N, C-alpha and C positions, 0 to 999 in steps of 0.2 A: 778187866785186865789189871793186873797188879802194877803199881807204880815202879819205875825203874830207878834204882839208886846207883849213882856212879861210884865205881871202885878204882883202886890203883891199877888193876888189870886193864880197865877201860882206858885210863890215861896212858898206860904203856903202849897199848895198841894204836891209839891216836898218834902218839909221838913217833912210833916206828913207821907208820904210813907217811907221816909228814917228812921224816928224815930220809926216807928211801927215794924220794923224788928230788933230784939235784936242783931242778929249776926253782923249787920252792924258796931256797935261800936267796937266789937272785931276785925273785919277785918280792920277797919279804923286804929286802933292802930298798927296792924301788918304791913300794907302797909306803913304807915307813918314812921315806924322805919326801916323796912327792904327793902322797895321798891317793885314795882309790880312784877318783874320777880323772885326775891328771894322768895316772898310769894307764887307765882303761880307755882314754879318749882316742877316737879314731879320726885322724887328721884328714883322711880322704873324705869323710862326711863334711868336715868344715869347709873343704875346698869347693864343694858343690853348692853350698848355701850362700850364693852371691845375692846381692840386692838389686836384681833386675827382674822386672815383671812385665808381662804382656798386657795386663789390665791393672791400672794403678790410679788411685784417686789422690790428688794433691790435698793434704790435710794439715800442713803447717806444724807448729811446735806441739810436742806432747805435754801432758800435764803430769803432776807428781802427787800421788796419794800419801807419800812419805810413810810414816810408821802408823798406818791405819788400815782397817779392813774394808775400806769404802770403794773397792774396785768396781762393784756393781753399780754404784752411783756414777763414778767416773766414766764407765763405759757407755751408759745411757746418755749422759750429758755430752760425751764425745760425739755420739751419733747426732744429737741435736745441734751442737755447735758447728759440725761440718755442714749441716743443712743451712744454718744461719750464715756461715761464712760464704757459701756459694751464692746464696740469695741476695745478700747485702754487701758483698765484696769486702769482707773483713776477715782476713785469713786467720789471725791468731786471737780471735775472740774467745773468751773463757766464761763458762757458766759456773755458778757457785755450788760446789758440792756441800759446803758447810750449811747452806740454807736448808737443803733437803735433809741433811744429817740431823739438824736440830729437830725437825718435825718427826723424823723417824724415831728419835729417842722418846718423844712424847707419845706417839701412836703405838710404838712397840710396847711401852709400859701399859698403856690402856688395854690392849688386847691380852697382855700377860695377866692382868688382874681378872679379866673375864675367864681365862683358862683356869686360873687358880680357884675361882669360885665354882666353876663347873666341875672341877675334880675334887672338891672339898670332902666328898664322901670316900675317896680312895685312900688306901694306906700309904705310908711314906715310901714303901718299896715298890709301889705301882710304877710300871715302866713308862706310862704316859706322863705322870706327874714328874718323875725323875728327868724326863726329856725337857720339860718346861723349866725346871729348876737348874738344869745343867749350865746354861750361860745366858741368863735373861738380859744381861747388859752387853751382849756381843754386838759388833758393828758390821758383820758380814750380811750378805743378802742376795737376792735374785732379781731377775728382770721384772717379774710381776710386782714385786715390792717397790721397785723404783718407779714403775709406771703409776702405781697407786698414789704415790706421793706427788708426782708431777700433776696428775689429773685433779688432785684435791687442792694442792697448794701453789701450782704454777712453778715458775723458775725465776731466778734473779741472776744478773751478771755478777761475776766475782768482784767487780769494782764497787758494787752496792752492798755486798755481804762477803767480806774477805775471809780467808783462813785465819785460824787462831792457833796458839801454841798447842791447845788440847786437840783440835781437829787434825793437826799434823802428827800428833802422837797420842793415840787414844787409850793407851795402856792404863793410865791413872783413872780415866773416866769409866772404863770397863770395870775396874776393880770397885769403884764407888757404887756404880749401878748394880753390879752383881750382888753386893752385900745389901744395899738398900731394898732391892726388889725381892730378894729372898726373905728378908725380915718382914717386908710387907705381906708376903705370902703366908708367913707364920701367923701374923696378926689376923689376917682375913680368915684363915682356917680356924684359928682359935675362936674368933667371934661367931662363926657359923656353928661350930661344935658346942659353944656355950649358949646357943639359942638366941643370939641377938637378932633384932628385926631386920627386914630387908632395907628399911629406911636408914637404920643405923649403919649398916654395912655400906650402903650407897654413899652416905655422908663421909665415912672414913676413907672410902675409895677416892672420893673427890679430893680430900686433903692430901692423900698420897700422891695423886697425879699432879697437884700443884707443886709439891716438893720436887718431883721429876722435872717439871717445867723450870723450876728455879735452878736446878743442877745443870740442865741443858743451856739455860740462859747464861749462867756463869761461864760455862765451857765454850759456847759458840757465839754468844751475843744473842739478843732477842730480835727477831726479824721485824723490820718496820712494816707498817701496813701499806705504805706507798714509797716510791723512790723516784729519783730523776735519772733517766737513762741518757747518758751522753757518750758519744763516740765519734771518731773520725774513721772513715772507710779507707781502703788502700789507695784511693785517689785523693786523699786528704780533704774530702768533703766533710763538713761538720754536721752532726745530727743531734737533736735533743728531743726528749719526750718526757715531760714533767708530770709528777704526781700520778704514776701508773702503779697498779697493784701487780704483784707477781703473777696472779692468774690472768689479768688483762695482758700482761707482757707476753705470756706464753700464747694466748689466743690470738694476739695481734701479729706477732713476729714469726710464729712457727705454724706452717700449714700442715705439718705432719699429724696424722690422726693415729694415735697410739693404739686405738682399738683395731686398726687394720693389721696389726702385727701379731704374729703367733710364735710360740716357742716350739721348734722342732727338736726333739730329743733323740739321742742314740744311746740307749741303755739295753744292750743285747741280752741282759739277764731278765728282762721283762718282755711282755707280749708286744710284738710289733703291730703297727697300725691301730694302736689303742691310745685313747686320751687318758692321761693321769692327772690327778690333782693332789697337791700337798697343802691341806688346810692348815697344818701347823706352821707352814712357812709364811702365811699371810700376816702382814704387819698393820694394815689399816682396816678397821671394822667397816664393812660395806664397800671396801675397795676392790681393786683388781685381784682376782684369784691367781694363785701360783699353779699354773698348769703347763703340761707339755704333751705334744703328740709324738709318740715314740715311733720312729721310722728308721729304715736302713740308712747307712751313712751316705750312700750316693744321692739320696733325696736331699739331705742337708747340704751337700756340696753343690748340687745343681742349683738349688734355690739361692745359696749364697753367691755363686758365680753370676747368676742372672741379676741379682740386686747390685753387685759390684759393677757389672757392665753398664747398668743404668745410672752409675755415678753415685750410688748410695752405700755407705759403710754398713758393717754388720757386727752387732754385739754377739759375743760367743762365750760360753762357759767351758772351763778346761781344768786340767791338773798341771799347773805351770811348774811345779817342783820336779816333775818327772822328766829325765833325759833332757835337762835344760842347762845351758850355759848362760847364766844371768848376765854376767859382765859383757859378753860379746853378743848377747841377744840371739842365741841359736837354739832351735828346737828341732830335734831329730831323734827318732826312736832308736837309731843305731849310733848315737853320739858317743855313748860310754858302753864299751863292750865288757861289762862286769862279769857276766857269766863265763865269757872266754878267759878273762883274767884269772878267775878262781877255779876254772874247769869244773863248773857245777851247772846243773839244769835249773834255770830260773824261769822257764817258759810258762806263761799263763795267758790265756786269751782275755779279751776285754770283759766278757761276761764273768769269767772266773775271778778276775781281779776285783770286780765290783762286789761279787758275793763274799769275798774274803777280805773286804775293806782295804785292799791294796791300792785301789785307785778310785778316788771320788773327786768331784769338782771342788776346787778350792780357790778359783780365781776367775775373773772376767776381763776380757780384752776386746779389741775391736779389729775386725778384718778391714784393711784398706786397699788390698791389691791381691792379685793371684797371677802366677805364671802358668800358662797353658801351652803344652807341647803335644802335638798329635791328638788334640781334642781332650787331653787329660791334664788335670792340675798336677803340677810337680812341687810347687812351693807357694806359700802365702805370705803376704806382707801384713804384719801385725803391729797395731798401735797399742803400746802398753801405757801404764800410768805410773811408771817408776822414775820419771824424770829423764833428762837428756844425757846423763852420764853413763848409761848402760845401753847396749845395743848400738845401732846406727842412729845416734841422736834420739834415742828412746824407742826406735822401731826395731822389732824382732823379725827374723825370717823363720818361718815354720815349714818344715818338710811335710809333704802330703802324708807320709807314713805316720808322722807324729799326730796329725789331725785324726787319722783313723783310730788311733789307740788312746788318745788323751783329750779329745774334744767331745763334749757330751750334749751341748745345746747350741743352736744358732737361732737368732731372731730375725725373721724375714716377713716382708709384706705378704699377705695372703694371695696377692695377685700372681706371685711366682709359683704357686702350687697348681697342680692340675685340678680339674673339676672333681675327680674322684677323691683326691687328697683333701680338698676343702670339705667334702661331705663328711669325712671322718671327724671333723671338728664339731659336728652336730651331735655326736654320740654322748651318752651320759658318762662323765669321767669316773674312773676308778680311783677311790681315795687311798692314798698311801698311808701307812702307819706313821704316827708322829715321829717315831724314832728311826724311820727309814733314812739311810744315808742319801738316797735319791728317790 
């Protein structure tokens, strides 16, 4: 089909149609003055999103990832700190995201070098290679990546490894690592193409990784091998545990077995009741695989509700930028009636939006409550990691319709699955392409 060139006749037709509808001028003035979302906002939706829940876990103050993409780390550590708070009576205890972030930079560079060496025979326009080079210094991630770090390196309290200027705003670090890792990829590919020995390549790779370690050390600080854990519980009792390693700290103070937890996904553009694996998402060589069991949405909800009723919070992945009022902490799929405002058809189902890259996971948060009416969830309490100045002291309220269309994964203990659902976890996973959005 021939390409279409716009002409003056086309412009005249557009203008005539626009001018012939008198309400367009009124709406133009409103949108220009107030913006699209403020004009399209449905206040009836706002009224129903109150902060009352039939099932609610007391979780204390929220954390703040600030200008970083570490929500996946915050959400896992939120789950862990809630368990610690309940077990040891310390409500506002905080675990160090910076500690795991440091090791993620080193591990992610290490696996990046492997991928560059493995694809050295591919041309520059190869889709897999381009995927690896797109953002090697990025700081986003997934549940399986966070678990891999915790299982290998343990955890530390924030008091022992605090935030830095760089961890609170990772933009400069991403820029440095993107350039450094891409140049490293160039050097490794050139060495392989020029016939350098495996020993020479391995030695150069070690030098490169030491440089990444230095960059991460400057940005985050270098983790100590041991630390002293001191705290007062909510009854003002003093506790101290000296010279403990991060791994010993996790094993001693956290009874949660992360291997008992599975990722339930809801990607309706893919086969249901199928286990999928994203090998390109793995960050630790030999660590936890990035996998999800694709299931209908009611399975995700039932498992999440069961876990919440047992007093345990739930990590989940979502598209937080869609139909979201960040300042007021509101998530509802009917919050902004943009199609109605412009009188256009914007309807796409969840599968279609995934296929056309209109809706992909971009954030992780924590479910801490749910409101159940007539045995059906109506809204959910969400702990975000954007500080206390948004939402209700950092907590968002999520309508159930928003969950249907914008939540893609929940992390639950396998015990909340049926026997037949657990059997699905035994199947051989289908590997996703490295460039797959999900």
